[in-house]
Steps between C-alpha positions, in 0.01 A plus 500: 500500500629382835252432777529468874213463744535603863265473794517784750633350825287739705180448300432162340224660290753718319675342206736694276568388143814640338522503122782649296403645162680696235269787413300782646217497754264574211630194314433281802150636560393528136666192353629242744201480736267439205693205357294180451730310738398737785125506425393237755735639770385860449132395506547308828689774687203709617350201682834409663607844624399654833575847368573669172809375319791744492740496206831673561747542217851571615803544276787261540833657595660320209418222261727266312421195292714224644 
């Protein structure tokens, strides 16, 4: 997993977290988000967010293990 966090330059309240996973959307939603290491983070999100969290899963154009 590779992460990057960006703040929207036009809206300081918008933060985008990029994560790269090998697997399907279902794998992310059903398996990764429920991992013990994410438990505290996932529990805290509703209190931190101004609006509902949006999860977008986009395929990478290509992937290679370097």
